[in-house]
C-alpha positions in Angstrom: 66.3 89.2 23.2 67.0 88.9 19.5 64.6 88.7 16.9 65.6 85.0 16.2 65.0 84.1 19.9 61.4 86.0 20.0 60.2 83.9 17.4 61.7 80.8 18.7 59.7 81.9 21.7 56.6 81.9 19.7 57.3 78.5 18.5 57.9 76.8 21.8 54.6 78.6 22.9 52.4 76.9 20.6 54.5 73.8 20.7 53.6 73.7 24.4 50.1 73.9 23.8 49.8 77.4 25.6 48.9 79.4 22.4 47.4 78.2 19.2 48.2 81.3 17.1 50.7 83.9 17.1 48.1 86.8 17.6 47.8 84.9 21.1 51.6 85.5 22.2 50.9 89.2 21.4 47.8 89.4 23.6 49.4 87.6 26.2 52.1 90.2 26.5 49.5 92.7 25.9 51.6 94.8 23.5 50.3 96.3 20.5 50.3 94.4 16.8 53.7 97.1 15.8 55.5 96.3 18.7 55.2 92.5 18.2 56.1 92.6 14.3 58.9 95.1 15.6 60.1 92.6 17.9 60.0 89.7 15.2 62.1 91.7 13.2 64.5 93.6 15.5 64.2 91.8 18.9 62.7 92.7 22.1 63.5 94.4 25.0 65.0 92.7 28.6 61.6 93.1 30.4 59.9 91.5 27.1 62.4 88.8 27.7 61.3 88.2 31.0 57.9 88.2 30.2 58.4 85.6 27.5 60.1 83.7 30.0 57.4 83.5 32.5 54.5 83.1 30.2 56.5 79.8 28.7 56.5 78.5 32.2 52.9 79.4 32.9 53.7 81.8 35.7 51.3 84.3 36.8 51.9 88.0 36.9 53.1 89.0 40.5 49.9 89.8 42.7 47.7 87.9 40.5 
């Protein structure tokens, strides 16, 4: 996931009404503030891209 795609995901999460602020995206992903800002600047790894897709489509974690 490129940095641009990650930023578009945060905007899509807001537009969908899933979150109201960027820090909510960070909290949903269960990542540190440093990681969140790193992904915004440099892109995110594949497992984070999968999590982003699941969250946008309102999927729950496996087993929940």
